All heavy atoms as a GROMACS GRO file, in nm:
protein
  577
    1VAL      N    1  -1.556  -4.572   2.747
    1VAL     CA    2  -1.436  -4.560   2.826
    1VAL      C    3  -1.330  -4.505   2.740
    1VAL      O    4  -1.244  -4.423   2.787
    1VAL     CB    5  -1.399  -4.687   2.892
    1VAL    CG1    6  -1.269  -4.679   2.959
    1VAL    CG2    7  -1.511  -4.739   2.987
    2LEU      N    8  -1.324  -4.538   2.612
    2LEU     CA    9  -1.207  -4.490   2.521
    2LEU      C   10  -1.230  -4.353   2.482
    2LEU      O   11  -1.131  -4.286   2.455
    2LEU     CB   12  -1.202  -4.586   2.402
    2LEU     CG   13  -1.152  -4.725   2.432
    2LEU    CD1   14  -1.150  -4.798   2.295
    2LEU    CD2   15  -1.015  -4.721   2.498
    3SER      N   16  -1.351  -4.299   2.476
    3SER     CA   17  -1.370  -4.162   2.419
    3SER      C   18  -1.292  -4.054   2.498
    3SER      O   19  -1.224  -3.975   2.435
    3SER     CB   20  -1.517  -4.128   2.428
    3SER     OG   21  -1.543  -4.004   2.375
    4PRO      N   22  -1.298  -4.057   2.636
    4PRO     CA   23  -1.213  -3.950   2.705
    4PRO      C   24  -1.063  -3.962   2.682
    4PRO      O   25  -0.990  -3.868   2.661
    4PRO     CB   26  -1.246  -3.972   2.851
    4PRO     CG   27  -1.375  -4.042   2.856
    4PRO     CD   28  -1.381  -4.122   2.728
    5LEU      N   29  -1.017  -4.086   2.670
    5LEU     CA   30  -0.877  -4.109   2.638
    5LEU      C   31  -0.836  -4.064   2.499
    5LEU      O   32  -0.736  -4.004   2.479
    5LEU     CB   33  -0.838  -4.260   2.654
    5LEU     CG   34  -0.846  -4.313   2.795
    5LEU    CD1   35  -0.823  -4.460   2.795
    5LEU    CD2   36  -0.755  -4.244   2.886
    6PHE      N   37  -0.927  -4.082   2.400
    6PHE     CA   38  -0.907  -4.040   2.269
    6PHE      C   39  -0.906  -3.881   2.262
    6PHE      O   40  -0.818  -3.828   2.193
    6PHE     CB   41  -1.010  -4.089   2.170
    6PHE     CG   42  -0.996  -4.038   2.029
    6PHE    CD1   43  -0.896  -4.104   1.945
    6PHE    CD2   44  -1.068  -3.935   1.980
    6PHE    CE1   45  -0.882  -4.051   1.813
    6PHE    CE2   46  -1.044  -3.891   1.855
    6PHE     CZ   47  -0.950  -3.947   1.773
    7ASN      N   48  -0.997  -3.825   2.335
    7ASN     CA   49  -1.001  -3.677   2.339
    7ASN      C   50  -0.878  -3.619   2.394
    7ASN      O   51  -0.815  -3.519   2.336
    7ASN     CB   52  -1.124  -3.631   2.418
    7ASN     CG   53  -1.250  -3.654   2.345
    7ASN    OD1   54  -1.254  -3.664   2.223
    7ASN    ND2   55  -1.361  -3.662   2.416
    8ILE      N   56  -0.820  -3.676   2.500
    8ILE     CA   57  -0.697  -3.627   2.551
    8ILE      C   58  -0.580  -3.651   2.459
    8ILE      O   59  -0.495  -3.563   2.431
    8ILE     CB   60  -0.661  -3.701   2.690
    8ILE    CG1   61  -0.764  -3.662   2.792
    8ILE    CG2   62  -0.526  -3.671   2.741
    8ILE    CD1   63  -0.768  -3.746   2.919
    9TYR      N   64  -0.580  -3.767   2.398
    9TYR     CA   65  -0.475  -3.800   2.294
    9TYR      C   66  -0.472  -3.703   2.172
    9TYR      O   67  -0.368  -3.644   2.145
    9TYR     CB   68  -0.499  -3.944   2.258
    9TYR     CG   69  -0.412  -3.997   2.145
    9TYR    CD1   70  -0.276  -4.027   2.167
    9TYR    CD2   71  -0.466  -4.018   2.020
    9TYR    CE1   72  -0.201  -4.083   2.066
    9TYR    CE2   73  -0.386  -4.062   1.917
    9TYR     CZ   74  -0.251  -4.102   1.946
    9TYR     OH   75  -0.176  -4.149   1.839
   10SER      N   76  -0.589  -3.686   2.123
   10SER     CA   77  -0.607  -3.596   2.004
   10SER      C   78  -0.573  -3.455   2.035
   10SER      O   79  -0.520  -3.376   1.960
   10SER     CB   80  -0.736  -3.612   1.930
   10SER     OG   81  -0.837  -3.568   2.015
   11GLU      N   82  -0.623  -3.409   2.161
   11GLU     CA   83  -0.603  -3.268   2.194
   11GLU      C   84  -0.446  -3.244   2.212
   11GLU      O   85  -0.396  -3.148   2.171
   11GLU     CB   86  -0.670  -3.242   2.322
   11GLU     CG   87  -0.650  -3.100   2.380
   11GLU     CD   88  -0.712  -2.997   2.276
   11GLU    OE1   89  -0.800  -3.020   2.213
   11GLU    OE2   90  -0.645  -2.889   2.274
   12GLN      N   91  -0.378  -3.340   2.261
   12GLN     CA   92  -0.229  -3.317   2.282
   12GLN      C   93  -0.163  -3.315   2.145
   12GLN      O   94  -0.073  -3.235   2.125
   12GLN     CB   95  -0.174  -3.430   2.366
   12GLN     CG   96  -0.024  -3.417   2.392
   12GLN     CD   97   0.012  -3.283   2.467
   12GLN    OE1   98  -0.062  -3.234   2.546
   12GLN    NE2   99   0.119  -3.234   2.431
   13ILE      N  100  -0.205  -3.402   2.051
   13ILE     CA  101  -0.144  -3.407   1.920
   13ILE      C  102  -0.169  -3.272   1.846
   13ILE      O  103  -0.069  -3.202   1.792
   13ILE     CB  104  -0.200  -3.514   1.834
   13ILE    CG1  105  -0.146  -3.652   1.884
   13ILE    CG2  106  -0.167  -3.500   1.689
   13ILE    CD1  107  -0.217  -3.767   1.827
   14PHE      N  108  -0.291  -3.220   1.852
   14PHE     CA  109  -0.322  -3.093   1.777
   14PHE      C  110  -0.256  -2.978   1.854
   14PHE      O  111  -0.208  -2.883   1.792
   14PHE     CB  112  -0.469  -3.076   1.768
   14PHE     CG  113  -0.524  -3.157   1.646
   14PHE    CD1  114  -0.585  -3.276   1.666
   14PHE    CD2  115  -0.515  -3.103   1.521
   14PHE    CE1  116  -0.629  -3.355   1.561
   14PHE    CE2  117  -0.561  -3.174   1.412
   14PHE     CZ  118  -0.618  -3.294   1.433
   15ARG      N  119  -0.246  -2.977   1.985
   15ARG     CA  120  -0.182  -2.869   2.062
   15ARG      C  121  -0.042  -2.863   2.021
   15ARG      O  122   0.013  -2.753   2.000
   15ARG     CB  123  -0.201  -2.896   2.215
   15ARG     CG  124  -0.149  -2.777   2.289
   15ARG     CD  125  -0.174  -2.794   2.443
   15ARG     NE  126  -0.313  -2.800   2.465
   15ARG     CZ  127  -0.378  -2.864   2.563
   15ARG    NH1  128  -0.306  -2.940   2.646
   15ARG    NH2  129  -0.511  -2.846   2.575
   16GLU      N  130   0.024  -2.968   2.018
   16GLU     CA  131   0.172  -2.982   1.976
   16GLU      C  132   0.191  -2.936   1.837
   16GLU      O  133   0.281  -2.860   1.797
   16GLU     CB  134   0.225  -3.117   1.992
   16GLU     CG  135   0.376  -3.126   1.976
   16GLU     CD  136   0.428  -3.264   2.007
   16GLU    OE1  137   0.384  -3.315   2.109
   16GLU    OE2  138   0.504  -3.316   1.926
   17ALA      N  139   0.112  -2.991   1.744
   17ALA     CA  140   0.122  -2.954   1.599
   17ALA      C  141   0.091  -2.818   1.568
   17ALA      O  142   0.157  -2.761   1.479
   17ALA     CB  143   0.037  -3.053   1.518
   18LEU      N  144   0.000  -2.754   1.637
   18LEU     CA  145  -0.046  -2.617   1.594
   18LEU      C  146  -0.014  -2.514   1.702
   18LEU      O  147  -0.060  -2.401   1.692
   18LEU     CB  148  -0.203  -2.619   1.579
   18LEU     CG  149  -0.252  -2.715   1.472
   18LEU    CD1  150  -0.397  -2.714   1.474
   18LEU    CD2  151  -0.188  -2.688   1.337
   19ARG      N  152   0.080  -2.543   1.793
   19ARG     CA  153   0.112  -2.447   1.899
   19ARG      C  154   0.166  -2.309   1.851
   19ARG      O  155   0.150  -2.208   1.903
   19ARG     CB  156   0.197  -2.505   2.000
   19ARG     CG  157   0.344  -2.514   1.963
   19ARG     CD  158   0.433  -2.566   2.073
   19ARG     NE  159   0.523  -2.658   2.000
   19ARG     CZ  160   0.574  -2.774   2.051
   19ARG    NH1  161   0.530  -2.804   2.167
   19ARG    NH2  162   0.653  -2.843   1.983
   20ASP      N  163   0.243  -2.312   1.741
   20ASP     CA  164   0.308  -2.194   1.697
   20ASP      C  165   0.233  -2.140   1.575
   20ASP      O  166   0.281  -2.031   1.521
   20ASP     CB  167   0.457  -2.214   1.658
   20ASP     CG  168   0.534  -2.260   1.780
   20ASP    OD1  169   0.504  -2.208   1.888
   20ASP    OD2  170   0.630  -2.343   1.760
   21ALA      N  171   0.125  -2.195   1.529
   21ALA     CA  172   0.055  -2.149   1.419
   21ALA      C  173  -0.031  -2.028   1.444
   21ALA      O  174  -0.101  -2.023   1.542
   21ALA     CB  175  -0.040  -2.267   1.363
   22SER      N  176  -0.010  -1.923   1.369
   22SER     CA  177  -0.094  -1.808   1.377
   22SER      C  178  -0.201  -1.794   1.274
   22SER      O  179  -0.277  -1.697   1.264
   22SER     CB  180  -0.006  -1.678   1.376
   22SER     OG  181   0.057  -1.674   1.250
   23GLU      N  182  -0.203  -1.900   1.187
   23GLU     CA  183  -0.300  -1.909   1.082
   23GLU      C  184  -0.437  -1.940   1.137
   23GLU      O  185  -0.451  -1.986   1.247
   23GLU     CB  186  -0.266  -2.010   0.973
   23GLU     CG  187  -0.146  -1.982   0.890
   23GLU     CD  188  -0.018  -2.041   0.958
   23GLU    OE1  189  -0.021  -2.091   1.068
   23GLU    OE2  190   0.086  -2.041   0.890
   24GLY      N  191  -0.537  -1.917   1.060
   24GLY     CA  192  -0.676  -1.940   1.095
   24GLY      C  193  -0.762  -1.810   1.096
   24GLY      O  194  -0.713  -1.705   1.055
   25ILE      N  195  -0.888  -1.824   1.136
   25ILE     CA  196  -0.972  -1.707   1.136
   25ILE      C  197  -0.957  -1.639   1.274
   25ILE      O  198  -0.925  -1.708   1.376
   25ILE     CB  199  -1.112  -1.745   1.107
   25ILE    CG1  200  -1.167  -1.846   1.216
   25ILE    CG2  201  -1.133  -1.803   0.969
   25ILE    CD1  202  -1.313  -1.870   1.205
   26LYS      N  203  -0.973  -1.508   1.273
   26LYS     CA  204  -0.958  -1.435   1.392
   26LYS      C  205  -1.089  -1.417   1.470
   26LYS      O  206  -1.185  -1.370   1.404
   26LYS     CB  207  -0.902  -1.297   1.376
   26LYS     CG  208  -0.758  -1.298   1.311
   26LYS     CD  209  -0.648  -1.349   1.400
   26LYS     CE  210  -0.520  -1.336   1.331
   26LYS     NZ  211  -0.412  -1.398   1.406
   27VAL      N  212  -1.092  -1.454   1.593
   27VAL     CA  213  -1.216  -1.433   1.678
   27VAL      C  214  -1.160  -1.364   1.807
   27VAL      O  215  -1.086  -1.428   1.878
   27VAL     CB  216  -1.288  -1.572   1.709
   27VAL    CG1  217  -1.406  -1.544   1.799
   27VAL    CG2  218  -1.339  -1.636   1.578
   28ASN      N  219  -1.216  -1.248   1.834
   28ASN     CA  220  -1.162  -1.172   1.943
   28ASN      C  221  -1.004  -1.164   1.948
   28ASN      O  222  -0.951  -1.190   2.055
   28ASN     CB  223  -1.218  -1.231   2.075
   28ASN     CG  224  -1.364  -1.198   2.096
   28ASN    OD1  225  -1.415  -1.108   2.040
   28ASN    ND2  226  -1.432  -1.283   2.169
   29ARG      N  227  -0.950  -1.143   1.833
   29ARG     CA  228  -0.803  -1.128   1.824
   29ARG      C  229  -0.727  -1.258   1.851
   29ARG      O  230  -0.609  -1.259   1.871
   29ARG     CB  231  -0.749  -1.016   1.912
   29ARG     CG  232  -0.793  -0.875   1.860
   29ARG     CD  233  -0.747  -0.778   1.952
   29ARG     NE  234  -0.833  -0.794   2.071
   29ARG     CZ  235  -0.879  -0.697   2.152
   29ARG    NH1  236  -0.843  -0.577   2.128
   29ARG    NH2  237  -0.951  -0.724   2.251
   30GLU      N  238  -0.798  -1.368   1.848
   30GLU     CA  239  -0.734  -1.498   1.872
   30GLU      C  240  -0.760  -1.583   1.745
   30GLU      O  241  -0.866  -1.584   1.697
   30GLU     CB  242  -0.797  -1.567   1.988
   30GLU     CG  243  -0.719  -1.696   2.030
   30GLU     CD  244  -0.728  -1.724   2.171
   30GLU    OE1  245  -0.753  -1.633   2.253
   30GLU    OE2  246  -0.701  -1.838   2.209
   31ALA      N  247  -0.649  -1.654   1.700
   31ALA     CA  248  -0.656  -1.736   1.582
   31ALA      C  249  -0.722  -1.864   1.615
   31ALA      O  250  -0.680  -1.940   1.698
   31ALA     CB  251  -0.525  -1.752   1.526
   32ILE      N  252  -0.825  -1.900   1.544
   32ILE     CA  253  -0.892  -2.033   1.550
   32ILE      C  254  -0.862  -2.109   1.426
   32ILE      O  255  -0.892  -2.067   1.316
   32ILE     CB  256  -1.049  -2.019   1.565
   32ILE    CG1  257  -1.094  -1.919   1.678
   32ILE    CG2  258  -1.115  -2.148   1.571
   32ILE    CD1  259  -1.058  -1.973   1.813
   33ASN      N  260  -0.784  -2.218   1.445
   33ASN     CA  261  -0.743  -2.296   1.330
   33ASN      C  262  -0.793  -2.434   1.322
   33ASN      O  263  -0.770  -2.511   1.227
   33ASN     CB  264  -0.582  -2.293   1.314
   33ASN     CG  265  -0.519  -2.334   1.440
   33ASN    OD1  266  -0.574  -2.409   1.519
   33ASN    ND2  267  -0.392  -2.287   1.457
   34HIS      N  268  -0.864  -2.483   1.424
   34HIS     CA  269  -0.927  -2.606   1.420
   34HIS      C  270  -1.047  -2.616   1.518
   34HIS      O  271  -1.049  -2.548   1.616
   34HIS     CB  272  -0.830  -2.721   1.453
   34HIS     CG  273  -0.780  -2.727   1.598
   34HIS    ND1  274  -0.694  -2.635   1.650
   34HIS    CD2  275  -0.812  -2.817   1.694
   34HIS    CE1  276  -0.675  -2.666   1.772
   34HIS    NE2  277  -0.738  -2.777   1.804
   35ILE      N  278  -1.145  -2.694   1.473
   35ILE     CA  279  -1.265  -2.720   1.555
   35ILE      C  280  -1.286  -2.864   1.565
   35ILE      O  281  -1.279  -2.936   1.465
   35ILE     CB  282  -1.389  -2.647   1.489
   35ILE    CG1  283  -1.364  -2.498   1.485
   35ILE    CG2  284  -1.513  -2.682   1.573
   35ILE    CD1  285  -1.476  -2.422   1.410
   36LYS      N  286  -1.316  -2.916   1.681
   36LYS     CA  287  -1.334  -3.050   1.707
   36LYS      C  288  -1.483  -3.082   1.738
   36LYS      O  289  -1.549  -3.004   1.812
   36LYS     CB  290  -1.248  -3.107   1.821
   36LYS     CG  291  -1.102  -3.099   1.789
   36LYS     CD  292  -1.029  -3.159   1.902
   36LYS     CE  293  -0.889  -3.128   1.876
   36LYS     NZ  294  -0.806  -3.145   1.998
   37TYR      N  295  -1.529  -3.190   1.688
   37TYR     CA  296  -1.665  -3.240   1.727
   37TYR      C  297  -1.663  -3.396   1.719
   37TYR      O  298  -1.633  -3.453   1.617
   37TYR     CB  299  -1.778  -3.192   1.626
   37TYR     CG  300  -1.912  -3.239   1.660
   37TYR    CD1  301  -1.983  -3.191   1.762
   37TYR    CD2  302  -1.967  -3.341   1.593
   37TYR    CE1  303  -2.103  -3.236   1.802
   37TYR    CE2  304  -2.093  -3.396   1.622
   37TYR     CZ  305  -2.166  -3.332   1.729
   37TYR     OH  306  -2.284  -3.383   1.763
   38ALA      N  307  -1.684  -3.455   1.838
   38ALA     CA  308  -1.684  -3.602   1.849
   38ALA      C  309  -1.546  -3.650   1.807
   38ALA      O  310  -1.445  -3.611   1.858
   38ALA     CB  311  -1.792  -3.666   1.776
   39TYR      N  312  -1.538  -3.734   1.708
   39TYR     CA  313  -1.406  -3.782   1.652
   39TYR      C  314  -1.356  -3.708   1.528
   39TYR      O  315  -1.258  -3.748   1.470
   39TYR     CB  316  -1.420  -3.928   1.621
   39TYR     CG  317  -1.446  -4.014   1.745
   39TYR    CD1  318  -1.580  -4.077   1.753
   39TYR    CD2  319  -1.353  -4.028   1.848
   39TYR    CE1  320  -1.603  -4.146   1.874
   39TYR    CE2  321  -1.386  -4.106   1.950
   39TYR     CZ  322  -1.510  -4.167   1.968
   39TYR     OH  323  -1.522  -4.235   2.080
   40ASP      N  324  -1.419  -3.594   1.496
   40ASP     CA  325  -1.380  -3.525   1.376
   40ASP      C  326  -1.311  -3.393   1.418
   40ASP      O  327  -1.342  -3.331   1.515
   40ASP     CB  328  -1.502  -3.492   1.294
   40ASP     CG  329  -1.571  -3.613   1.233
   40ASP    OD1  330  -1.493  -3.707   1.201
   40ASP    OD2  331  -1.689  -3.613   1.223
   41THR      N  332  -1.218  -3.349   1.328
   41THR     CA  333  -1.156  -3.222   1.353
   41THR      C  334  -1.158  -3.151   1.216
   41THR      O  335  -1.117  -3.203   1.113
   41THR     CB  336  -1.010  -3.238   1.391
   41THR    OG1  337  -1.008  -3.314   1.518
   41THR    CG2  338  -0.941  -3.106   1.419
   42VAL      N  339  -1.198  -3.024   1.220
   42VAL     CA  340  -1.197  -2.941   1.090
   42VAL      C  341  -1.084  -2.833   1.107
   42VAL      O  342  -1.075  -2.773   1.210
   42VAL     CB  343  -1.335  -2.863   1.080
   42VAL    CG1  344  -1.330  -2.779   0.962
   42VAL    CG2  345  -1.445  -2.971   1.073
   43ILE      N  346  -1.000  -2.830   1.000
   43ILE     CA  347  -0.892  -2.739   1.004
   43ILE      C  348  -0.939  -2.619   0.923
   43ILE      O  349  -1.001  -2.627   0.816
   43ILE     CB  350  -0.766  -2.804   0.933
   43ILE    CG1  351  -0.731  -2.933   0.997
   43ILE    CG2  352  -0.656  -2.703   0.935
   43ILE    CD1  353  -0.699  -2.926   1.144
   44ILE      N  354  -0.916  -2.500   0.981
   44ILE     CA  355  -0.970  -2.366   0.921
   44ILE      C  356  -0.849  -2.284   0.884
   44ILE      O  357  -0.757  -2.260   0.962
   44ILE     CB  358  -1.052  -2.298   1.027
   44ILE    CG1  359  -1.170  -2.391   1.070
   44ILE    CG2  360  -1.110  -2.164   0.970
   44ILE    CD1  361  -1.238  -2.336   1.197
   45ALA      N  362  -0.857  -2.229   0.768
   45ALA     CA  363  -0.755  -2.131   0.724
   45ALA      C  364  -0.824  -2.031   0.629
   45ALA      O  365  -0.930  -2.049   0.574
   45ALA     CB  366  -0.643  -2.204   0.647
   46ASN      N  367  -0.752  -1.915   0.612
   46ASN     CA  368  -0.801  -1.809   0.528
   46ASN      C  369  -0.769  -1.836   0.375
   46ASN      O  370  -0.844  -1.784   0.295
   46ASN     CB  371  -0.737  -1.673   0.562
   46ASN     CG  372  -0.792  -1.629   0.697
   46ASN    OD1  373  -0.915  -1.628   0.720
   46ASN    ND2  374  -0.704  -1.576   0.776
   47ASP      N  375  -0.668  -1.915   0.344
   47ASP     CA  376  -0.638  -1.942   0.210
   47ASP      C  377  -0.568  -2.075   0.199
   47ASP      O  378  -0.536  -2.137   0.298
   47ASP     CB  379  -0.561  -1.829   0.143
   47ASP     CG  380  -0.429  -1.802   0.212
   47ASP    OD1  381  -0.358  -1.903   0.245
   47ASP    OD2  382  -0.387  -1.688   0.221
   48CYS      N  383  -0.544  -2.116   0.075
   48CYS     CA  384  -0.483  -2.248   0.051
   48CYS      C  385  -0.345  -2.258   0.112
   48CYS      O  386  -0.298  -2.373   0.153
   48CYS     CB  387  -0.474  -2.282  -0.102
   48CYS     SG  388  -0.638  -2.313  -0.163
   49ASN      N  389  -0.266  -2.152   0.104
   49ASN     CA  390  -0.127  -2.155   0.156
   49ASN      C  391  -0.124  -2.177   0.309
   49ASN      O  392  -0.046  -2.251   0.352
   49ASN     CB  393  -0.054  -2.027   0.122
   49ASN     CG  394  -0.024  -2.017  -0.028
   49ASN    OD1  395   0.000  -2.114  -0.093
   49ASN    ND2  396  -0.017  -1.896  -0.078
   50GLU      N  397  -0.211  -2.098   0.378
   50GLU     CA  398  -0.230  -2.130   0.524
   50GLU      C  399  -0.265  -2.267   0.554
   50GLU      O  400  -0.216  -2.334   0.645
   50GLU     CB  401  -0.332  -2.026   0.582
   50GLU     CG  402  -0.289  -1.895   0.596
   50GLU     CD  403  -0.389  -1.804   0.674
   50GLU    OE1  404  -0.487  -1.863   0.728
   50GLU    OE2  405  -0.365  -1.686   0.675
   51LEU      N  406  -0.368  -2.322   0.484
   51LEU     CA  407  -0.413  -2.451   0.498
   51LEU      C  408  -0.295  -2.551   0.478
   51LEU      O  409  -0.287  -2.648   0.554
   51LEU     CB  410  -0.529  -2.485   0.414
   51LEU     CG  411  -0.601  -2.622   0.430
   51LEU    CD1  412  -0.651  -2.635   0.568
   51LEU    CD2  413  -0.705  -2.640   0.326
   52GLN      N  414  -0.221  -2.534   0.374
   52GLN     CA  415  -0.111  -2.624   0.354
   52GLN      C  416  -0.009  -2.623   0.464
   52GLN      O  417   0.037  -2.727   0.507
   52GLN     CB  418  -0.036  -2.581   0.223
   52GLN     CG  419   0.082  -2.676   0.181
   52GLN     CD  420   0.019  -2.808   0.153
   52GLN    OE1  421  -0.075  -2.834   0.084
   52GLN    NE2  422   0.100  -2.910   0.196
   53ARG      N  423   0.021  -2.502   0.522
   53ARG     CA  424   0.111  -2.496   0.631
   53ARG      C  425   0.057  -2.575   0.754
   53ARG      O  426   0.133  -2.640   0.817
   53ARG     CB  427   0.143  -2.350   0.669
   53ARG     CG  428   0.246  -2.288   0.574
   53ARG     CD  429   0.292  -2.152   0.631
   53ARG     NE  430   0.191  -2.052   0.643
   53ARG     CZ  431   0.142  -1.979   0.548
   53ARG    NH1  432   0.202  -1.982   0.425
   53ARG    NH2  433   0.050  -1.887   0.568
   54LEU      N  434  -0.067  -2.548   0.780
   54LEU     CA  435  -0.129  -2.620   0.896
   54LEU      C  436  -0.128  -2.774   0.880
   54LEU      O  437  -0.098  -2.844   0.967
   54LEU     CB  438  -0.275  -2.574   0.910
   54LEU     CG  439  -0.294  -2.429   0.962
   54LEU    CD1  440  -0.438  -2.390   0.957
   54LEU    CD2  441  -0.244  -2.419   1.105
   55MET      N  442  -0.160  -2.819   0.756
   55MET     CA  443  -0.156  -2.963   0.729
   55MET      C  444  -0.024  -3.016   0.739
   55MET      O  445  -0.002  -3.125   0.789
   55MET     CB  446  -0.223  -2.992   0.590
   55MET     CG  447  -0.370  -2.958   0.585
   55MET     SD  448  -0.473  -3.035   0.709
   55MET     CE  449  -0.450  -3.207   0.667
   56GLN      N  450   0.086  -2.938   0.700
   56GLN     CA  451   0.214  -2.992   0.716
   56GLN      C  452   0.252  -3.008   0.868
   56GLN      O  453   0.326  -3.101   0.899
   56GLN     CB  454   0.314  -2.893   0.648
   56GLN     CG  455   0.308  -2.916   0.487
   56GLN     CD  456   0.399  -2.804   0.428
   56GLN    OE1  457   0.424  -2.704   0.480
   56GLN    NE2  458   0.434  -2.834   0.306
   57ASN      N  459   0.206  -2.912   0.942
   57ASN     CA  460   0.235  -2.922   1.085
   57ASN      C  461   0.164  -3.044   1.144
   57ASN      O  462   0.218  -3.114   1.232
   57ASN     CB  463   0.186  -2.795   1.164
   57ASN     CG  464   0.275  -2.677   1.134
   57ASN    OD1  465   0.380  -2.689   1.086
   57ASN    ND2  466   0.225  -2.562   1.164
   58ILE      N  467   0.045  -3.062   1.100
   58ILE     CA  468  -0.038  -3.175   1.153
   58ILE      C  469   0.025  -3.310   1.107
   58ILE      O  470   0.012  -3.409   1.170
   58ILE     CB  471  -0.186  -3.157   1.118
   58ILE    CG1  472  -0.245  -3.042   1.192
   58ILE    CG2  473  -0.266  -3.289   1.154
   58ILE    CD1  474  -0.382  -2.997   1.148
   59HIS      N  475   0.077  -3.306   0.986
   59HIS     CA  476   0.130  -3.428   0.928
   59HIS      C  477   0.234  -3.495   1.021
   59HIS      O  478   0.249  -3.618   1.028
   59HIS     CB  479   0.190  -3.404   0.795
   59HIS     CG  480   0.246  -3.525   0.723
   59HIS    ND1  481   0.166  -3.622   0.677
   59HIS    CD2  482   0.373  -3.566   0.704
   59HIS    CE1  483   0.244  -3.719   0.624
   59HIS    NE2  484   0.365  -3.681   0.637
   60THR      N  485   0.303  -3.419   1.102
   60THR     CA  486   0.396  -3.467   1.193
   60THR      C  487   0.336  -3.554   1.298
   60THR      O  488   0.407  -3.637   1.359
   60THR     CB  489   0.475  -3.353   1.264
   60THR    OG1  490   0.383  -3.268   1.335
   60THR    CG2  491   0.550  -3.270   1.164
   61SER      N  492   0.201  -3.544   1.316
   61SER     CA  493   0.131  -3.620   1.417
   61SER      C  494   0.126  -3.762   1.377
   61SER      O  495   0.091  -3.855   1.458
   61SER     CB  496  -0.007  -3.564   1.437
   61SER     OG  497  -0.088  -3.579   1.323
   62GLN      N  498   0.160  -3.803   1.251
   62GLN     CA  499   0.158  -3.943   1.212
   62GLN      C  500   0.259  -4.025   1.290
   62GLN      O  501   0.241  -4.145   1.298
   62GLN     CB  502   0.182  -3.958   1.063
   62GLN     CG  503   0.057  -3.914   0.983
   62GLN     CD  504   0.069  -3.928   0.836
   62GLN    OE1  505   0.179  -3.939   0.788
   62GLN    NE2  506  -0.037  -3.939   0.769
   63GLU      N  507   0.358  -3.962   1.353
   63GLU     CA  508   0.456  -4.035   1.434
   63GLU      C  509   0.384  -4.084   1.556
   63GLU      O  510   0.441  -4.176   1.616
   63GLU     CB  511   0.571  -3.947   1.470
   63GLU     CG  512   0.542  -3.834   1.558
   63GLU     CD  513   0.661  -3.735   1.570
   63GLU    OE1  514   0.720  -3.711   1.474
   63GLU    OE2  515   0.675  -3.679   1.683
   64TYR      N  516   0.269  -4.032   1.591
   64TYR     CA  517   0.193  -4.086   1.707
   64TYR      C  518   0.092  -4.188   1.664
   64TYR      O  519   0.013  -4.236   1.746
   64TYR     CB  520   0.122  -3.971   1.778
   64TYR     CG  521   0.213  -3.866   1.841
   64TYR    CD1  522   0.236  -3.746   1.783
   64TYR    CD2  523   0.275  -3.896   1.955
   64TYR    CE1  524   0.316  -3.650   1.835
   64TYR    CE2  525   0.365  -3.804   2.013
   64TYR     CZ  526   0.382  -3.680   1.959
   64TYR     OH  527   0.466  -3.592   2.012
   65GLY      N  528   0.087  -4.222   1.539
   65GLY     CA  529  -0.006  -4.321   1.482
   65GLY      C  530  -0.145  -4.264   1.442
   65GLY      O  531  -0.232  -4.334   1.414
   66LEU      N  532  -0.156  -4.133   1.431
   66LEU     CA  533  -0.275  -4.067   1.385
   66LEU      C  534  -0.283  -4.070   1.233
   66LEU      O  535  -0.193  -4.035   1.169
   66LEU     CB  536  -0.290  -3.923   1.434
   66LEU     CG  537  -0.408  -3.852   1.398
   66LEU    CD1  538  -0.531  -3.899   1.473
   66LEU    CD2  539  -0.394  -3.700   1.432
   67GLU      N  540  -0.389  -4.131   1.182
   67GLU     CA  541  -0.421  -4.142   1.039
   67GLU      C  542  -0.509  -4.012   0.996
   67GLU      O  543  -0.604  -3.982   1.073
   67GLU     CB  544  -0.488  -4.263   1.002
   67GLU     CG  545  -0.410  -4.385   1.026
   67GLU     CD  546  -0.294  -4.397   0.925
   67GLU    OE1  547  -0.306  -4.366   0.810
   67GLU    OE2  548  -0.184  -4.450   0.968
   68LEU      N  549  -0.475  -3.949   0.888
   68LEU     CA  550  -0.544  -3.836   0.848
   68LEU      C  551  -0.628  -3.870   0.723
   68LEU      O  552  -0.585  -3.936   0.628
   68LEU     CB  553  -0.456  -3.718   0.810
   68LEU     CG  554  -0.365  -3.659   0.917
   68LEU    CD1  555  -0.278  -3.563   0.862
   68LEU    CD2  556  -0.446  -3.610   1.030
   69ASN      N  557  -0.756  -3.829   0.726
   69ASN     CA  558  -0.842  -3.842   0.604
   69ASN      C  559  -0.862  -3.699   0.554
   69ASN      O  560  -0.934  -3.626   0.601
   69ASN     CB  561  -0.977  -3.900   0.645
   69ASN     CG  562  -1.074  -3.913   0.527
   69ASN    OD1  563  -1.050  -3.864   0.418
   69ASN    ND2  564  -1.185  -3.978   0.554
   70THR      N  565  -0.787  -3.669   0.441
   70THR     CA  566  -0.788  -3.539   0.384
   70THR      C  567  -0.911  -3.513   0.294
   70THR      O  568  -0.924  -3.404   0.243
   70THR     CB  569  -0.662  -3.502   0.313
   70THR    OG1  570  -0.640  -3.607   0.213
   70THR    CG2  571  -0.544  -3.510   0.409
   71SER      N  572  -0.994  -3.614   0.265
   71SER     CA  573  -1.109  -3.588   0.188
   71SER      C  574  -1.216  -3.519   0.267
   71SER      O  575  -1.303  -3.452   0.222
   71SER     CB  576  -1.163  -3.714   0.128
   71SER     OG  577  -1.201  -3.801   0.223
   0.00000   0.00000   0.00000
């Protein structure tokens, strides 16, 4: 029962955190900067600077109680 609620919760957090981000890999002229599978999310960037900017945006999601495992 919690899985659909978690998916909605995490989708909203990432949508808000990454809505203005143009970083990521380009697929059909669209930037892909994260991929989700089950309870995991992979952040994708072309270089370390892009990755740092994306992680700073996502870091704001901690105000919603989301804990990040950066390892």
